[in-house]
ZATIPA-739839 format. One record per residue (C-alpha): residue number from 1; residue in three letters; x, y, z. Coordinates in Angstrom, 3 decimals. Layout:
+-----+------+----------+----------+----------+
!  nr ! rest !       c1 !       c2 !       c3 !
+-----+------+----------+----------+----------+
! NUM !  Ala !        X !        Y !        Z !
...
+-----+------+----------+----------+----------+
This chain:
+-----+------+----------+----------+----------+
!  nr ! rest !       c1 !       c2 !       c3 !
+-----+------+----------+----------+----------+
!   1 !  Met !  -67.232 !   17.612 !  -96.830 !
!   2 !  Asn !  -68.907 !   14.322 !  -97.696 !
!   3 !  Pro !  -67.161 !   11.500 !  -95.680 !
!   4 !  Ile !  -68.083 !    8.981 !  -98.293 !
!   5 !  Ile !  -65.406 !   10.249 ! -100.745 !
!   6 !  Pro !  -62.344 !    9.506 !  -98.495 !
!   7 !  Gln !  -63.706 !    6.107 !  -97.624 !
!   8 !  Phe !  -64.268 !    5.358 ! -101.289 !
!   9 !  Gly !  -60.653 !    6.440 ! -102.107 !
!  10 !  Arg !  -59.219 !    4.232 !  -99.349 !
!  11 !  Arg !  -61.193 !    1.239 ! -100.569 !
!  12 !  Leu !  -60.024 !    1.902 ! -104.079 !
!  13 !  Leu !  -56.396 !    1.926 ! -102.957 !
!  14 !  Glu !  -56.887 !   -1.318 ! -101.067 !
!  15 !  Arg !  -58.429 !   -3.000 ! -104.125 !
!  16 !  Ser !  -55.677 !   -1.679 ! -106.354 !
!  17 !  Ser !  -53.030 !   -3.001 ! -103.948 !
!  18 !  Arg !  -54.586 !   -6.402 ! -103.985 !
!  19 !  Trp !  -54.540 !   -6.439 ! -107.752 !
!  20 !  Ser !  -50.938 !   -5.056 ! -108.024 !
!  21 !  Cys !  -47.954 !   -7.179 ! -109.060 !
!  22 !  Ser !  -45.919 !   -9.243 ! -106.624 !
!  23 !  Ser !  -42.893 !   -6.905 ! -106.828 !
!  24 !  Cys !  -45.023 !   -3.939 ! -105.865 !
!  25 !  Gln !  -46.563 !   -5.917 ! -103.029 !
!  26 !  Arg !  -43.124 !   -6.901 ! -101.666 !
!  27 !  Ala !  -41.894 !   -3.312 ! -101.878 !
!  28 !  Gln !  -44.962 !   -2.069 ! -100.103 !
!  29 !  Ala !  -44.533 !   -4.688 !  -97.329 !
!  30 !  Gln !  -40.874 !   -3.732 !  -96.986 !
!  31 !  Arg !  -41.817 !   -0.068 !  -96.610 !
!  32 !  Gln !  -44.337 !   -0.957 !  -93.941 !
!  33 !  Arg !  -41.728 !   -2.986 !  -91.981 !
!  34 !  Cys !  -39.170 !   -0.206 !  -92.205 !
!  35 !  Ala !  -41.724 !    2.282 !  -90.998 !
!  36 !  Gly !  -42.528 !    0.000 !  -88.042 !
!  37 !  Val !  -38.826 !   -0.389 !  -87.179 !
!  38 !  Arg !  -38.309 !    3.357 !  -87.381 !
!  39 !  Arg !  -41.210 !    3.942 !  -85.049 !
!  40 !  Phe !  -39.869 !    1.325 !  -82.589 !
!  41 !  Val !  -36.333 !    2.772 !  -82.694 !
!  42 !  Ser !  -37.686 !    6.259 !  -82.261 !
!  43 !  Gln !  -39.811 !    5.234 !  -79.287 !
!  44 !  Thr !  -36.872 !    3.328 !  -77.711 !
!  45 !  Ser !  -34.521 !    6.274 !  -78.201 !
!  46 !  Arg !  -37.001 !    8.665 !  -76.622 !
!  47 !  Lys !  -37.491 !    6.262 !  -73.707 !
!  48 !  Asn !  -33.723 !    5.845 !  -73.167 !
!  49 !  Ala !  -33.165 !    9.566 !  -73.358 !
!  50 !  Gln !  -35.932 !   10.123 !  -70.820 !
!  51 !  Glu !  -34.465 !    7.514 !  -68.430 !
!  52 !  Thr !  -30.990 !    9.009 !  -68.794 !
!  53 !  Thr !  -32.318 !   12.462 !  -68.013 !
!  54 !  Glu !  -34.163 !   11.157 !  -64.962 !
!  55 !  Ala !  -31.048 !    9.301 !  -63.735 !
!  56 !  Lys !  -28.936 !   12.445 !  -64.097 !
!  57 !  Ala !  -31.535 !   14.405 !  -62.194 !
!  58 !  Arg !  -31.577 !   11.853 !  -59.383 !
!  59 !  Ala !  -27.761 !   11.773 !  -59.227 !
!  60 !  Thr !  -27.654 !   15.555 !  -59.116 !
!  61 !  Ala !  -30.251 !   15.600 !  -56.344 !
!  62 !  Asn !  -28.438 !   12.893 !  -54.321 !
!  63 !  Ala !  -24.930 !   14.353 !  -54.743 !
!  64 !  Pro !  -25.108 !   16.810 !  -51.806 !
!  65 !  Arg !  -26.589 !   14.166 !  -49.526 !
!  66 !  Met !  -23.926 !   11.588 !  -50.453 !
!  67 !  Glu !  -21.191 !   14.153 !  -49.947 !
!  68 !  Lys !  -22.551 !   14.948 !  -46.485 !
!  69 !  Met !  -22.723 !   11.260 !  -45.580 !
!  70 !  Arg !  -19.152 !   10.787 !  -46.799 !
!  71 !  Glu !  -17.962 !   13.662 !  -44.601 !
!  72 !  Glu !  -19.749 !   12.177 !  -41.585 !
!  73 !  Tyr !  -18.169 !    8.762 !  -42.187 !
!  74 !  Asn !  -14.724 !   10.328 !  -42.530 !
!  75 !  Lys !  -15.235 !   12.228 !  -39.288 !
!  76 !  Lys !  -16.324 !    9.067 !  -37.457 !
!  77 !  Asn !  -13.338 !    7.152 !  -38.841 !
!  78 !  Lys !  -10.928 !    9.851 !  -37.676 !
!  79 !  Thr !  -12.528 !    9.922 !  -34.216 !
!  80 !  Thr !  -12.278 !    6.136 !  -33.936 !
!  81 !  Met !   -8.640 !    6.249 !  -35.047 !
!  82 !  Phe !   -7.790 !    8.924 !  -32.455 !
!  83 !  Tyr !   -9.466 !    6.938 !  -29.677 !
!  84 !  Thr !   -7.634 !    3.773 !  -30.717 !
!  85 !  Ile !   -4.255 !    5.523 !  -30.802 !
!  86 !  Ser !   -4.962 !    7.139 !  -27.418 !
!  87 !  Ile !   -5.824 !    3.777 !  -25.870 !
!  88 !  Ile !   -2.666 !    2.180 !  -27.288 !
!  89 !  Leu !   -0.425 !    5.017 !  -26.081 !
!  90 !  Gly !   -2.149 !    5.036 !  -22.681 !
!  91 !  Thr !   -1.654 !    1.294 !  -22.310 !
!  92 !  Val !    2.030 !    1.540 !  -23.212 !
!  93 !  Ala !    2.576 !    4.481 !  -20.858 !
!  94 !  Phe !    0.760 !    2.692 !  -18.037 !
!  95 !  Ser !    2.792 !   -0.481 !  -18.536 !
!  96 !  Tyr !    6.043 !    1.490 !  -18.288 !
!  97 !  Gly !    4.909 !    3.698 !  -15.423 !
!  98 !  Ser !    3.094 !    1.133 !  -13.301 !
!  99 !  Val !    6.256 !   -0.382 !  -11.786 !
! 100 !  Pro !    7.877 !    2.850 !  -10.538 !
! 101 !  Met !    4.476 !    4.182 !   -9.499 !
! 102 !  Tyr !    3.756 !    1.023 !   -7.536 !
! 103 !  Lys !    7.161 !    1.150 !   -5.860 !
! 104 !  Met !    6.727 !    4.818 !   -4.995 !
! 105 !  Ile !    3.311 !    4.127 !   -3.448 !
! 106 !  Cys !    4.682 !    1.125 !   -1.564 !
! 107 !  Gln !    7.571 !    3.135 !   -0.143 !
! 108 !  Thr !    5.187 !    5.932 !    0.824 !
! 109 !  Thr !    2.431 !    3.806 !    2.355 !
! 110 !  Gly !    4.254 !    0.581 !    3.203 !
! 111 !  Trp !    2.066 !   -1.632 !    1.019 !
! 112 !  Gly !    3.497 !   -4.969 !   -0.023 !
! 113 !  Gly !    5.860 !   -5.098 !    2.936 !
! 114 !  Gln !    7.994 !   -2.176 !    1.751 !
! 115 !  Pro !    9.433 !   -0.158 !    4.635 !
! 116 !  Val !    8.683 !    3.548 !    4.565 !
! 117 !  Arg !   11.582 !    5.882 !    3.959 !
! 118 !  Ala !   11.885 !    8.345 !    6.795 !
! 119 !  His !   10.945 !   11.920 !    5.936 !
! 120 !  Gly !   13.649 !   14.494 !    6.053 !
! 121 !  Gly !   17.112 !   14.603 !    4.632 !
! 122 !  Gly !   17.566 !   18.365 !    4.677 !
! 123 !  Phe !   19.025 !   20.474 !    7.416 !
! 124 !  Gly !   16.864 !   22.693 !    9.555 !
! 125 !  Gly !   13.761 !   22.258 !    7.417 !
! 126 !  Lys !   10.209 !   21.401 !    8.425 !
! 127 !  Glu !   10.773 !   17.780 !    7.432 !
! 128 !  Asp !   13.642 !   17.506 !    9.894 !
! 129 !  Glu !   11.462 !   19.023 !   12.603 !
! 130 !  Asp !    8.728 !   16.491 !   11.816 !
! 131 !  Leu !   11.277 !   13.654 !   11.953 !
! 132 !  Ala !   12.675 !   14.921 !   15.251 !
! 133 !  Ser !    9.169 !   15.031 !   16.729 !
! 134 !  Arg !    8.689 !   11.363 !   15.841 !
! 135 !  Leu !   12.028 !   10.254 !   17.232 !
! 136 !  Lys !   10.821 !   10.355 !   20.820 !
! 137 !  Pro !   10.637 !    6.946 !   22.454 !
! 138 !  Val !    7.292 !    6.084 !   23.996 !
! 139 !  Lys !    8.622 !    4.838 !   27.323 !
! 140 !  Asp !    5.356 !    3.443 !   28.622 !
! 141 !  Ala !    4.885 !    1.272 !   25.504 !
! 142 !  Lys !    5.922 !   -2.336 !   25.173 !
! 143 !  Arg !    9.158 !   -3.030 !   23.353 !
! 144 !  Ile !    8.847 !   -4.638 !   19.951 !
! 145 !  Arg !   11.164 !   -7.433 !   18.869 !
! 146 !  Val !   12.813 !   -6.777 !   15.482 !
! 147 !  Thr !   14.501 !   -9.793 !   13.875 !
! 148 !  Phe !   16.740 !   -9.849 !   10.796 !
! 149 !  Ser !   17.037 !  -12.299 !    7.939 !
! 150 !  Ser !   19.042 !  -12.440 !    4.720 !
! 151 !  Ser !   19.314 !  -14.344 !    1.462 !
! 152 !  Val !   21.409 !  -14.246 !   -1.702 !
! 153 !  Ser !   20.547 !  -14.909 !   -5.334 !
! 154 !  Asp !   21.768 !  -18.230 !   -6.719 !
! 155 !  Val !   23.989 !  -16.514 !   -9.291 !
! 156 !  Leu !   25.706 !  -14.273 !   -6.732 !
! 157 !  Pro !   28.707 !  -15.972 !   -4.987 !
! 158 !  Trp !   28.396 !  -13.918 !   -1.828 !
! 159 !  Lys !   27.898 !  -14.729 !    1.803 !
! 160 !  Phe !   25.411 !  -12.312 !    3.324 !
! 161 !  Thr !   24.326 !  -12.530 !    6.974 !
! 162 !  Pro !   23.027 !  -10.213 !    9.738 !
! 163 !  Gln !   25.457 !   -9.525 !   12.603 !
! 164 !  Gln !   22.672 !   -9.696 !   15.209 !
! 165 !  Arg !   19.669 !  -11.957 !   15.342 !
! 166 !  Glu !   17.333 !   -9.378 !   16.874 !
! 167 !  Val !   16.955 !   -6.064 !   18.679 !
! 168 !  Arg !   14.161 !   -4.785 !   20.930 !
! 169 !  Val !   13.052 !   -1.195 !   20.436 !
! 170 !  Leu !   10.375 !    1.151 !   21.695 !
! 171 !  Pro !    8.115 !    2.990 !   19.225 !
! 172 !  Gly !    9.929 !    6.218 !   18.310 !
! 173 !  Glu !   13.319 !    4.847 !   19.379 !
! 174 !  Thr !   16.115 !    4.635 !   16.801 !
! 175 !  Ala !   18.095 !    1.446 !   16.331 !
! 176 !  Leu !   21.214 !    0.486 !   14.402 !
! 177 !  Ala !   21.788 !   -2.951 !   12.918 !
! 178 !  Phe !   24.528 !   -4.378 !   10.700 !
! 179 !  Tyr !   24.751 !   -6.924 !    7.920 !
! 180 !  Thr !   27.988 !   -8.494 !    6.672 !
! 181 !  Ala !   28.653 !   -9.353 !    3.033 !
! 182 !  Thr !   31.618 !  -11.347 !    1.729 !
! 183 !  Asn !   32.592 !  -11.882 !   -1.901 !
! 184 !  Asn !   33.686 !  -15.520 !   -2.119 !
! 185 !  Ser !   34.667 !  -15.371 !   -5.795 !
! 186 !  Asp !   37.953 !  -14.408 !   -7.450 !
! 187 !  Gln !   36.325 !  -11.530 !   -9.331 !
! 188 !  Asp !   35.015 !   -8.102 !   -8.393 !
! 189 !  Ile !   31.214 !   -8.173 !   -8.333 !
! 190 !  Ile !   28.540 !   -5.509 !   -7.944 !
! 191 !  Gly !   25.374 !   -6.446 !   -6.049 !
! 192 !  Val !   22.094 !   -4.726 !   -5.271 !
! 193 !  Ala !   19.865 !   -5.511 !   -2.281 !
! 194 !  Thr !   16.095 !   -5.389 !   -1.881 !
! 195 !  Tyr !   14.146 !   -5.614 !    1.361 !
! 196 !  Ser !   10.725 !   -6.228 !    2.886 !
! 197 !  Val !    9.033 !   -6.168 !    6.270 !
! 198 !  Thr !    6.705 !   -8.740 !    7.804 !
! 199 !  Pro !    4.004 !   -8.684 !    8.965 !
! 200 !  Ala !    2.812 !   -6.435 !    6.168 !
! 201 !  Gln !    0.659 !   -4.218 !    8.410 !
! 202 !  Cys !    3.829 !   -3.077 !   10.164 !
! 203 !  Ala !    5.540 !   -1.896 !    6.984 !
! 204 !  Pro !    3.961 !    1.613 !    7.003 !
! 205 !  Tyr !    5.491 !    2.195 !   10.451 !
! 206 !  Phe !    8.962 !    0.791 !    9.730 !
! 207 !  Ser !   10.971 !    3.851 !    8.651 !
! 208 !  Lys !   14.581 !    3.748 !    7.492 !
! 209 !  Ile !   16.877 !    6.689 !    8.121 !
! 210 !  Gln !   19.917 !    5.099 !    6.477 !
! 211 !  Cys !   20.072 !    1.908 !    4.438 !
! 212 !  Phe !   22.211 !    0.171 !    1.798 !
! 213 !  Cys !   19.225 !   -1.125 !   -0.155 !
! 214 !  Phe !   18.730 !   -0.396 !   -3.878 !
! 215 !  Glu !   22.272 !    0.950 !   -4.128 !
! 216 !  Glu !   25.132 !   -0.686 !   -5.994 !
! 217 !  Gln !   27.505 !   -2.415 !   -3.609 !
! 218 !  Arg !   30.859 !   -3.307 !   -5.172 !
! 219 !  Leu !   32.884 !   -5.971 !   -3.435 !
! 220 !  Asn !   36.364 !   -6.882 !   -4.598 !
! 221 !  Ala !   37.399 !  -10.518 !   -4.819 !
! 222 !  Gly !   37.456 !  -11.949 !   -1.276 !
! 223 !  Glu !   36.411 !   -8.640 !    0.310 !
! 224 !  Thr !   34.158 !   -8.403 !    3.386 !
! 225 !  Val !   32.191 !   -5.297 !    4.299 !
! 226 !  Asp !   29.740 !   -4.276 !    7.022 !
! 227 !  Met !   26.488 !   -2.636 !    5.923 !
! 228 !  Pro !   24.481 !   -0.559 !    8.442 !
! 229 !  Val !   20.723 !   -0.142 !    8.729 !
! 230 !  Phe !   19.511 !    2.813 !   10.817 !
! 231 !  Phe !   15.755 !    2.704 !   11.473 !
! 232 !  Tyr !   12.904 !    3.376 !   13.898 !
! 233 !  Leu !    9.298 !    2.311 !   14.418 !
! 234 !  Asp !    6.816 !    5.146 !   14.018 !
! 235 !  Pro !    4.845 !    5.812 !   17.249 !
! 236 !  Asp !    1.622 !    5.969 !   15.221 !
! 237 !  Leu !    1.559 !    2.186 !   15.207 !
! 238 !  Leu !    0.220 !    2.348 !   18.773 !
! 239 !  Asn !   -3.008 !    3.878 !   17.397 !
! 240 !  Asp !   -3.493 !    1.238 !   14.708 !
! 241 !  Leu !   -5.893 !   -1.540 !   15.631 !
! 242 !  Asn !   -4.188 !   -3.841 !   13.107 !
! 243 !  Met !   -0.997 !   -3.619 !   15.135 !
! 244 !  Arg !   -2.624 !   -4.924 !   18.308 !
! 245 !  Gly !   -0.910 !   -8.136 !   19.318 !
! 246 !  Val !    2.059 !   -7.659 !   16.963 !
! 247 !  Glu !    5.167 !   -8.227 !   19.057 !
! 248 !  Thr !    7.696 !   -9.315 !   16.422 !
! 249 !  Val !    8.728 !   -7.606 !   13.188 !
! 250 !  Thr !   11.127 !   -9.135 !   10.650 !
! 251 !  Leu !   13.348 !   -7.154 !    8.288 !
! 252 !  Ser !   14.507 !   -9.239 !    5.316 !
! 253 !  Tyr !   17.202 !   -8.408 !    2.762 !
! 254 !  Thr !   18.027 !  -10.208 !   -0.475 !
! 255 !  Phe !   21.108 !   -9.504 !   -2.595 !
! 256 !  Phe !   21.065 !   -9.840 !   -6.391 !
! 257 !  Lys !   23.881 !   -9.628 !   -8.893 !
! 258 !  Ala !   23.732 !   -6.306 !  -10.715 !
! 259 !  Lys !   23.162 !   -6.524 !  -14.462 !
! 260 !  Tyr !   23.809 !   -3.824 !  -17.027 !
! 261 !  Asp !   22.487 !   -3.158 !  -20.503 !
! 262 !  Asn !   24.544 !   -2.269 !  -23.589 !
! 263 !  Asn !   24.652 !    1.383 !  -22.524 !
! 264 !  Gly !   26.154 !    0.545 !  -19.143 !
! 265 !  Met !   22.926 !    1.305 !  -17.285 !
! 266 !  Leu !   21.837 !   -0.834 !  -14.356 !
! 267 !  Lys !   18.958 !   -3.127 !  -15.317 !
! 268 !  Gly !   15.882 !   -3.517 !  -13.185 !
! 269 !  Ile !   16.252 !   -5.486 !   -9.975 !
! 270 !  Pro !   13.215 !   -7.423 !   -8.640 !
! 271 !  Gly !   11.544 !   -5.309 !   -5.969 !
! 272 !  Ala !   13.683 !   -2.246 !   -6.668 !
! 273 !  Pro !   12.066 !    1.139 !   -7.424 !
! 274 !  Gln !   12.533 !    2.228 !  -11.045 !
! 275 !  Ser !   13.591 !    5.755 !  -11.834 !
+-----+------+----------+----------+----------+
């Protein structure tokens, strides 16, 4: 085909358009603008559709990974929560159990000046045999001077004094001492006593067989009672280098007024073991 013919037709159309009326020219311009707008809208729609498709594809691809990350975060949050709750419960349990645990250790080892409770209490058992083996005075040892002291809480109207100032005992030898308590008020009062031993290094060897400490003592108005303390010094103190040069041991008692809660239970007494 001869290319000159199409070119000639196009030129003819251009010349005819230039020589057409103004109405035809405006209509032709309007058609050209509408065609341009349609092309722009079509291109924009295709572009938006393509972006939407790509975004959906990315979201679909990232969904499993996001779900996995969410599960990991939930697992970490649960683990952190469990650890936090465990720490809180452990702290509360320790705060409630530390006092009785400390008192039990002190009464077992003698720490903090707490005398050791003598082993035994049964009849014919191994503990009684062990206690009997310790209750043998070491006659070639030097006697130890045991003094007694007492005090009363300010809110307790009692008079509380030891009947003897001191006793001298051999290691392994039992001794009996008495305290006297008098209720100077016009009301019946219940008191509870605590005790300690000084010097502190002697406390593990000061063993009580019978004692009125940590027990409720009810005194009627104006009543006076005698309270015994039956004890001995363990012979093992002779093998302790910390006991070298210790010639005097002091047993101290303090009486407090017993207090009760709304359920009628005895409240904690300073220095008393908690059950």
